BAGUTI-658518 format. One record per residue (C-alpha): residue in one letter; chain; x, y negated, z. Coordinates in steps of 0.1 Angstrom, whole numbers, plus 5000, padded with zeros to 4 digits. Each point is the difference from the previous one (the first is absolute). Example, Ala and Ser with C-alpha at 12.3 -4.5 7.8 and 13.67 -1.06 7.14 Angstrom:
BEGIN
  resn  chain     x     y     z
     A      A  5123  5045  5078
     S      A  5014  4966  4993
END
This chain:
BEGIN
  resn  chain     x     y     z
     M      A  6020  3003  7243
     L      A  5007  4985  5032
     V      A  5035  5010  5013
     E      A  5008  4987  5031
     L      A  4981  4978  5026
     A      A  5019  4977  5026
     I      A  4979  4984  5026
     K      A  5014  4975  5031
     D      A  4984  4983  5028
     F      A  4964  5011  4986
     A      A  4973  5001  5025
     I      A  5012  5028  5023
     I      A  5024  5013  4974
     E      A  5038  4990  5014
     G      A  5018  5012  4969
     L      A  4994  5031  4978
     K      A  5009  5013  4966
     I      A  4986  5023  4980
     H      A  5010  5020  4973
     F      A  4970  5015  4974
     S      A  5003  5024  4973
     A      A  4976  5012  4967
     G      A  4974  5018  5006
     L      A  4976  5003  5030
     N      A  5011  4978  5031
     I      A  4981  5007  5034
     F      A  4999  4979  5034
     T      A  4981  5011  5029
     G      A  4998  4989  5036
     E      A  4978  4989  5029
     T      A  4976  4972  4994
     G      A  5019  4965  5006
     A      A  5036  5017  4995
     G      A  5005  4975  4973
     K      A  4991  5019  4968
     S      A  4976  4969  4987
     I      A  5029  4974  5013
     I      A  5021  5022  4971
     M      A  4970  4995  4975
     D      A  4999  4963  5011
     A      A  5036  4998  4991
     I      A  4997  5016  4967
     S      A  4969  4976  4994
     L      A  5021  4970  5006
     I      A  5026  5015  4976
     L      A  4973  4999  4976
     G      A  4988  4964  5005
     D      A  4976  5002  5028
     R      A  5003  4963  5020
     A      A  5022  4997  5028
     S      A  4992  4990  5037
     S      A  5023  4989  5028
     E      A  4979  5026  5023
     I      A  5020  5026  4982
     I      A  5031  4993  5013
     R      A  5013  5019  5032
     L      A  4997  4985  5036
     G      A  5031  4979  5005
     R      A  5011  4999  4965
     D      A  5004  4972  4974
     E      A  4994  5018  4969
     A      A  4991  5034  4987
     Q      A  5013  5015  4967
     V      A  4986  5029  4979
     E      A  5021  5010  4968
     A      A  4990  5028  4974
     L      A  5022  5012  4975
     F      A  4983  5016  4971
     D      A  5014  5026  4970
     L      A  4981  4986  4969
     G      A  5014  5028  4979
     P      A  4987  4999  4962
     Q      A  4980  4964  5001
     K      A  5021  4984  4976
     G      A  4975  4980  4972
     S      A  4973  5003  5031
     A      A  4975  4976  5014
     L      A  5024  5001  5032
     E      A  5030  4988  4976
     S      A  4982  4971  4985
     V      A  4986  4986  5033
     L      A  5034  4998  5012
     N      A  5014  4985  4969
     E      A  4973  4975  5003
     A      A  5011  4994  5036
     G      A  5036  4997  4989
     I      A  5011  5029  5019
     P      A  5023  5024  4982
     F      A  4983  5036  4993
     S      A  5022  5031  5013
     D      A  4991  5036  5010
     D      A  5000  4989  5039
     L      A  4981  4974  5014
     V      A  5003  4986  5036
     I      A  4973  4976  5014
     K      A  5007  4985  5034
     R      A  4974  4981  5019
     V      A  5014  4976  5027
     V      A  4970  4987  5024
     Q      A  5011  4972  5026
     R      A  4985  4990  5033
     T      A  5003  4965  4986
     G      A  4976  5009  4973
     R      A  5027  4999  4973
     N      A  4998  5031  4980
     R      A  5026  5010  4970
     I      A  4992  5030  4973
     Y      A  5030  5013  4981
     I      A  4997  5022  4971
     N      A  5037  5016  4990
     G      A  5014  4971  5019
     S      A  4981  4973  4985
     L      A  4976  4976  5019
     A      A  4964  5006  4983
     T      A  4966  4989  5010
     L      A  4969  5021  5012
     V      A  4983  4996  4968
     T      A  5031  5018  4981
     L      A  5003  5026  5030
     T      A  4963  5009  4997
     E      A  4999  5004  4963
     V      A  5035  5023  5006
     G      A  4983  5019  5028
     R      A  4970  5006  4977
     H      A  5023  5020  4977
     L      A  5021  5019  5029
     I      A  4975  5014  5027
     D      A  4960  5010  5002
     I      A  4986  5002  5038
     Y      A  4968  5020  5002
     G      A  4984  4995  5033
     Q      A  5000  4973  5025
     S      A  5019  4978  4981
     E      A  4993  4972  4973
     H      A  5023  5018  4972
     Q      A  4971  5018  4986
     S      A  5000  5000  4963
     L      A  4969  5022  4999
     T      A  4980  4974  5012
     R      A  5007  4974  4973
     P      A  4981  5009  4969
     E      A  5030  4982  4982
     E      A  5021  5031  5006
     H      A  4975  5026  4992
     V      A  5006  4996  4963
     E      A  5036  5008  5005
     I      A  4991  5033  5014
     L      A  4977  5010  4978
     D      A  5021  4989  4969
     G      A  5030  5019  5020
     F      A  4977  5032  5004
     G      A  4989  4997  4962
     G      A  5038  4996  4990
     L      A  4988  4969  4979
     G      A  5035  4984  5001
     N      A  5005  4995  4961
     L      A  4966  4989  4997
     R      A  5005  4975  5030
     V      A  5036  4991  4981
     H      A  4977  4994  4967
     M      A  4976  4982  5015
     S      A  5024  4975  5020
     A      A  5019  4993  4967
     C      A  4967  4994  4981
     Y      A  4990  4975  5031
     R      A  5032  4983  4999
     E      A  4999  4996  4962
     F      A  4962  4985  5005
     S      A  5008  4975  5029
     G      A  5033  4990  4986
     A      A  4979  4990  4967
     R      A  4972  4981  5024
     K      A  5024  4983  5015
     E      A  5019  4985  4969
     L      A  4966  4994  4986
     D      A  4988  4981  5034
     S      A  5033  4982  4997
     L      A  4998  4989  4966
     L      A  4965  4986  5002
     Q      A  5010  4982  5030
     T      A  5030  4986  4979
     N      A  4974  4995  4974
     R      A  4976  4981  5022
     E      A  5030  4979  5016
     S      A  5014  4993  4963
     A      A  4964  4987  4989
     G      A  4995  4978  5030
     R      A  5038  4982  4996
     R      A  4994  5000  4961
     E      A  4968  4980  5008
     F      A  5018  4977  5025
     L      A  5030  4998  4977
     E      A  4978  4985  4971
     F      A  4978  4977  5020
     Q      A  5038  4985  5011
     S      A  5014  4999  4966
     K      A  4969  4985  4986
     E      A  5004  4973  5031
     L      A  5034  4992  4991
     S      A  4995  4999  4963
     D      A  4970  4978  5003
     A      A  5020  4975  5025
     A      A  5029  4995  4969
     I      A  5024  4990  5022
     Q      A  5033  4987  4984
     T      A  5033  4994  5017
     G      A  5005  4965  5014
     E      A  4963  4992  5000
     E      A  4998  4998  5036
     E      A  5030  4971  5005
     R      A  4985  4982  4969
     L      A  4965  5002  5016
     K      A  5011  4989  5035
     R      A  5019  4966  4980
     E      A  4968  4992  4984
     K      A  4982  5004  5029
     E      A  5019  4975  5023
     R      A  5001  4978  4970
     L      A  4959  4996  5000
     R      A  5000  5000  5038
     N      A  5020  4968  4996
     S      A  4989  4984  4966
     E      A  4989  4967  5018
     K      A  5035  4999  5018
     I      A  5013  5004  4965
     R      A  4980  4976  4980
     L      A  5008  4971  5030
     A      A  5036  5002  4996
     A      A  5001  5002  4963
     S      A  4979  4971  4997
     Q      A  5020  4980  5025
     A      A  5032  5008  4982
     E      A  4987  4991  4966
     E      A  4988  4964  5014
     G      A  5035  4999  5018
     I      A  5018  5008  4970
     Y      A  4979  4986  4970
     S      A  4967  4981  5003
     G      A  5002  4984  5034
     S      A  5010  4964  5002
     G      A  5039  5000  5009
     S      A  5004  5038  4987
     V      A  5033  5014  4992
     V      A  4993  4995  4962
     E      A  4990  4966  5004
     R      A  5033  4991  5022
     L      A  5025  5019  4980
     G      A  4988  4991  4967
     S      A  5009  4963  5010
     M      A  5033  5012  5008
     V      A  5006  5015  4969
     K      A  4990  4973  4979
     A      A  5022  4979  5023
     L      A  5029  5022  4996
     K      A  4996  4999  4962
     D      A  5001  4963  4996
     V      A  5033  5000  5017
     S      A  5017  5030  4987
     A      A  5007  4982  4965
     L      A  5024  4982  5022
     D      A  5017  5030  5012
     D      A  4999  5032  4980
     R      A  5008  5018  5029
     L      A  4966  5001  5017
     S      A  4983  5014  4967
     P      A  5003  5041  5007
     T      A  4986  4987  5037
     V      A  4970  4982  4984
     E      A  4992  5027  4978
     A      A  5001  5022  5028
     L      A  4978  4981  5020
     Q      A  4978  4995  4968
     A      A  4994  5042  4996
     S      A  4991  5002  5038
     L      A  4973  4971  4995
     Y      A  4990  5021  4971
     Q      A  4996  5032  5020
     I      A  4985  4983  5032
     E      A  4974  4985  4979
     D      A  4994  5037  4985
     G      A  4998  5013  5038
     G      A  4976  4971  5009
     A      A  4975  5006  4971
     F      A  5000  5039  5010
     L      A  4994  4993  5035
     R      A  4974  4979  4988
     D      A  4982  5029  4982
     Y      A  5010  5024  5021
     A      A  4980  4983  5031
     G      A  4973  4994  4977
     S      A  4997  5039  4995
     I      A  4999  5010  5034
     E      A  4968  5009  5014
     A      A  4987  5022  5026
     D      A  4990  5036  4991
     P      A  4982  5021  5030
     E      A  4987  5026  4976
     G      A  5034  5008  4984
     L      A  5015  4996  5039
     E      A  4972  5028  5008
     L      A  5009  5024  4973
     I      A  5037  5001  5003
     E      A  4992  5007  5039
     M      A  4979  5027  4986
     R      A  5025  5016  4981
     L      A  5025  4998  5025
     D      A  4976  5015  5024
     T      A  4998  5028  4975
     I      A  5038  5004  4997
     N      A  5005  5003  5039
     R      A  4972  5022  5003
     L      A  5010  5026  4975
     K      A  5039  4994  5015
     K      A  4986  5009  5033
     K      A  4982  5029  4990
     H      A  5028  5018  4980
     S      A  5024  4991  5028
     A      A  5020  4976  4977
     T      A  5019  4970  5011
     T      A  5007  4984  4961
     I      A  4981  4998  4970
     D      A  5030  5025  4991
     E      A  4991  5025  5021
     L      A  4964  4997  4988
     L      A  5009  5006  4967
     A      A  5020  5032  5007
     K      A  4972  5016  5022
     A      A  4976  4992  4968
     A      A  5026  5020  4981
     A      A  5002  5028  5024
     I      A  4959  5005  5003
     E      A  5004  5006  4962
     K      A  5030  5025  5005
     D      A  4975  5020  5024
     L      A  4971  5001  4978
     F      A  5021  5011  4971
     G      A  5015  5027  5023
     I      A  4964  5015  5010
     V      A  4993  5031  4981
     D      A  4968  5016  4990
     F      A  4990  5031  5021
     D      A  4976  5015  4983
     A      A  5016  5028  4978
     A      A  5021  5012  5032
     L      A  4964  4998  5020
     K      A  4986  5022  4972
     G      A  5030  5027  5001
     L      A  4996  5000  5040
     E      A  4963  5004  5001
     A      A  5006  5030  4973
     R      A  5025  5019  5021
     L      A  4980  4995  5033
     V      A  4971  5016  4983
     S      A  5023  5033  4989
     A      A  5016  5001  5037
     R      A  4966  4999  5018
     E      A  4989  5027  4978
     K      A  5029  5022  5001
     A      A  4996  4994  5043
     L      A  4965  5004  5000
     E      A  5007  5036  4983
     A      A  5028  5007  5023
     A      A  4975  4992  5031
     K      A  4972  5023  4983
     N      A  5024  5027  4994
     L      A  5014  4999  5038
     S      A  4961  4995  5015
     D      A  4993  5033  4980
     A      A  5031  5020  5012
     R      A  4992  4987  5036
     V      A  4962  5011  4998
     A      A  5013  5035  4990
     A      A  5028  5002  5027
     A      A  4972  4988  5023
     K      A  4982  5028  4999
     I      A  5027  5026  5007
     F      A  5012  4979  5029
     E      A  4966  4998  5015
     R      A  4994  5040  4999
     K      A  5039  5004  5012
     M      A  4994  4975  5030
     E      A  4967  5014  5013
     A      A  5016  5037  5000
     E      A  5028  4982  5020
     L      A  4979  4980  5023
     A      A  4984  5033  5009
     S      A  5030  5016  5009
     L      A  5007  4971  5025
     G      A  4970  5004  5020
     F      A  4975  4977  4975
     K      A  4974  5027  4993
     G      A  4973  4986  4973
     S      A  5020  4969  4992
     V      A  4993  4981  4971
     F      A  5027  4982  4979
     E      A  4993  4977  4974
     T      A  5020  4976  4977
     S      A  4987  4971  4988
     I      A  5015  4987  4968
     A      A  4983  4963  4991
     T      A  5011  4979  4972
     E      A  5009  4964  5014
     A      A  4986  4967  4982
     G      A  5014  4968  4999
     A      A  4983  4967  5000
     D      A  4990  5002  4962
     E      A  4987  5035  5006
     T      A  5022  5018  4982
     I      A  5024  5026  5012
     R      A  5029  4987  5026
     L      A  5029  5017  4988
     T      A  5030  5003  5021
     E      A  5031  5020  4996
     R      A  4982  5029  5015
     G      A  4974  4999  4976
     G      A  4962  4989  5006
     D      A  4987  5021  5030
     R      A  4996  4998  5032
     V      A  5004  5031  5017
     S      A  4985  5009  5037
     F      A  5000  5034  5019
     L      A  4970  5006  5018
     I      A  4990  5026  5024
     S      A  4975  5014  5024
     T      A  5017  5021  5029
     N      A  4969  5017  5011
     P      A  4970  5015  4983
     G      A  4970  4976  4997
     E      A  5020  4966  5006
     G      A  5001  4978  4974
     I      A  5028  4994  4978
     K      A  5022  4970  5008
     P      A  5037  4987  4990
     L      A  5031  5016  5019
     A      A  5006  4965  5013
     R      A  4969  5006  5025
     I      A  5012  5029  5015
     A      A  5000  4992  5034
     S      A  5023  5027  5014
     G      A  5038  5000  4996
     G      A  5001  5037  5003
     E      A  4974  5002  4973
     L      A  5019  4977  4980
     S      A  5033  5019  5002
     R      A  4983  5033  4992
     I      A  4987  4988  4967
     M      A  5033  4985  4994
     L      A  5015  5030  5009
     A      A  4977  5019  4975
     M      A  5006  4976  4971
     K      A  5038  5000  5004
     S      A  4992  5042  5001
     V      A  4983  4996  4967
     A      A  5023  4975  4984
     A      A  5034  5012  5003
     S      A  5017  4965  4989
     G      A  4997  4969  5013
     R      A  5012  4966  4999
     V      A  5012  4999  5033
     A      A  5029  5024  5012
     S      A  4994  5001  5040
     L      A  4966  5006  5014
     I      A  4993  4995  5037
     F      A  4968  5015  5018
     D      A  4995  4988  5034
     E      A  4982  5022  5022
     I      A  4983  5019  4973
     D      A  4987  5025  5022
     T      A  4972  4979  5012
     G      A  4968  5019  5005
     V      A  5017  5035  4987
     G      A  5009  5029  5021
     G      A  5003  5036  4996
     A      A  5004  5018  4967
     M      A  4993  4967  4979
     A      A  5032  4985  5019
     Q      A  5019  5026  4983
     V      A  4986  4993  4966
     V      A  5009  4962  5005
     G      A  5034  5011  5009
     L      A  4999  5022  4967
     K      A  4991  4971  4982
     L      A  5024  4977  5014
     K      A  5028  5026  4990
     E      A  4987  5001  4963
     V      A  5002  4964  4998
     S      A  5037  4997  5015
     A      A  5011  5020  4968
     G      A  4996  4971  4980
     H      A  4999  4973  5025
     Q      A  5021  4991  5034
     V      A  4973  5003  5025
     I      A  5001  4986  5037
     C      A  4973  5012  5025
     I      A  4991  4990  5033
     T      A  4980  5027  5016
     H      A  4984  5015  5031
     L      A  4991  5036  4987
     P      A  5029  5028  5000
     Q      A  4982  5018  4969
     I      A  5013  4967  4980
     A      A  5033  4999  5017
     A      A  5009  5036  4994
     F      A  5004  4991  4964
     A      A  5028  4971  5007
     Q      A  5031  5002  4980
     R      A  5013  4976  5022
     H      A  4985  4996  5036
     F      A  5004  4971  5022
     S      A  4990  4995  5038
     V      A  4989  4968  5013
     E      A  5006  4995  5038
     K      A  4998  4974  5024
     K      A  5031  5001  5023
     P      A  5012  4978  5031
     T      A  5033  4979  4999
     A      A  5022  4991  5026
     D      A  4985  4967  5008
     G      A  4967  5016  5007
     R      A  4981  4991  4965
     T      A  4986  5024  4978
     V      A  5014  5003  4959
     S      A  4988  5022  4974
     A      A  5023  5024  4987
     V      A  4998  5023  4965
     V      A  5013  5036  5004
     E      A  5008  5021  4968
     L      A  4990  5034  5007
     A      A  5028  5016  4980
     G      A  5001  5037  5012
     E      A  4971  5025  4998
     S      A  4999  5005  5034
     D      A  4995  4963  5003
     K      A  4973  4998  4979
     I      A  4982  5029  5017
     E      A  5002  4985  5036
     Q      A  4985  4969  4985
     I      A  4973  5017  4984
     S      A  4995  5022  5030
     R      A  4994  4963  5022
     M      A  4976  4990  4976
     L      A  4978  5034  5004
     G      A  5005  5002  5038
     G      A  5002  4966  5012
     L      A  5025  4994  5030
     K      A  5001  5041  5010
     V      A  5020  5022  4969
     T      A  4994  5035  5004
     D      A  5010  5029  4981
     T      A  4968  5003  4985
     T      A  5001  4965  4986
     R      A  5034  5004  4987
     K      A  4989  5034  4983
     H      A  4973  4979  4986
     A      A  5025  4973  4986
     V      A  5020  5027  4988
     E      A  4969  5013  4979
     L      A  4990  4966  4986
     V      A  5037  4989  4987
     E      A  4998  5037  4985
     T      A  4970  4995  4983
     A      A  5008  4965  4990
     Q      A  5032  5011  4982
     R      A  4981  5029  4984
     L      A  4976  4975  4985
     A      A  5022  4979  4991
     S      A  5020  5026  4981
     N      A  4970  5007  4979
     I      A  4998  4965  4987
     H      A  5037  5000  4991
     G      A  4993  5033  4984
     K      A  4975  4986  4982
     N      A  5015  4971  4991
     G      A  5027  5018  4987
     A      A  4976  5022  4978
     N      A  4984  4972  4985
     G      A  5032  4983  4990
     R      A  5013  5034  4984
     K      A  4969  5000  4979
     K      A  5003  4963  4992
     Q      A  5035  5012  4987
     A      A  4986  5028  4979
END
């Protein structure tokens, strides 16, 4: 519940601090005194967007800070929201909004900076405002299912439904992931098989590229090589004055004189051996030159092979043949590592079918329980609405099954139903959704009836902003009594102009405008602590500026009647409690 609200430099509020309590907290005051500004400050704490226009004239920033006592909410949806935002959960929750004239705004939750999205989600679990504010869960059909389930005591069925849905959703996600993986693997397998075949068909060998490059150069320069060999052969062997001819004459002359000096013999033998080798070389060059021919087709084939090798190297980001062969080995390894998903797919498909059947059964049981609870809820709501001035009203609960894209039931953790509340507040009028109720006062009284019927609720604190719109006389006292009943299970904060409602206050605050020393006006909030202060305030609400003994006497009667009616509520609640214990 809301424990404390501190406001600084917000519109005409210079600085005030309000302490709230459990039960019924009432705010009264003249029109324009600042009651709506307090509601705006609370709305800001709950996630409303901020504007620099709210900053008090002459100030650079406005601040609103609220302290909440979360009580026994361990494991609640609120704790999950805080954990997701990285904010530690504790029994006390402090929210602070700082709005600066420069346009920079800051949000703090338990001292940690937070986003507006997080604040809005947190605020949904703290307070509901009924009346002129946007925080009206009654107008959100997605919240109607929570109200109906809370009334019907369907918590256990909801827990079971949630567990079945999580199992079904988990199996579906696993199957989708596996199918996607399988599709990706099938495509990858096909791609790897193509690459492997391409490299295998190429039959590339180590050192092949260097050999081909050398052969390419030889074929490109075949005429140059033939001409060089022919010229060398002619100079060495077959031409006039060749090396063989001249060396032969020299060897013959030396042989003739070697008999005269045997020291020449070794040299003659060496020269003779060289002559034989030169003759062999000349014969080889003659044959080699004769064998050299232009081979354009062979050159073209070599160039094509080198192009193939270069293309594969570029395709696989390889710089050498060895790197390309290593890539081919890696592709083969990847192909071997791709597994067959058929068995896993069959297992998951069977699991999904089983989980869906369980979830559908849980949704049907929950839907049947909702239909049964709705009949009782409708009957009690019409009785409560009649007591709050809606004579002849009709209240209906629409429970429709939501269908998905495949025309099957669209399951969620809440089941498969879409729950909507419909109402006709006047006899003869057509029934329509609650969201189309135009009057804030009507909407507030409808929620008051709903909270009176459904004692429990997701949100601990309720604010009724000017619930007395269109209400007067005896009906105002009925509304006050209903507020008192609801405050037995919720913290209720109510802004009212009617003394019949104010008389039921457990904590009564008076909102007034006061002048300051510098001639400006500020809004102040005073808690009426004593019985006499409360009587005096109600007297002013009854008699206006002139308070007489008669109005004071009337005020005393209103307060005493309210106390008597409230004691009857407590007595009835106590008796019900004793019956339950018995």
